[in-house]
Steps between C-alpha positions, in 0.01 A plus 500: 500500500491375142632161613216458749248592233651248259499227766140567597387518138681177420352322802153625407544357151612164645196488728262583215654219295449259791139612536442452126652151513283412802190630321582280199541197725171573679324531164645165393378336820156656456478358146569151635264512799184387316683193368647421841160539670345268242773241551460520877123452474547205267747343742256551790219338301717203407608458862136512615402239242786274607401537866137421419600191304730384780217528752263292288745209463 
């Protein structure tokens, strides 16, 4: 019985470590989202300007 308890406790610890690592990665992504959104908007604006210029030529 002790072996099963040790295995379950160990697996629980592993899973909590995985969850903590995933939470850290999600937080890192969330920190970068405003920059990525800004870059995407800038790229869209540049593309729109290029398309407008191409249509006027």
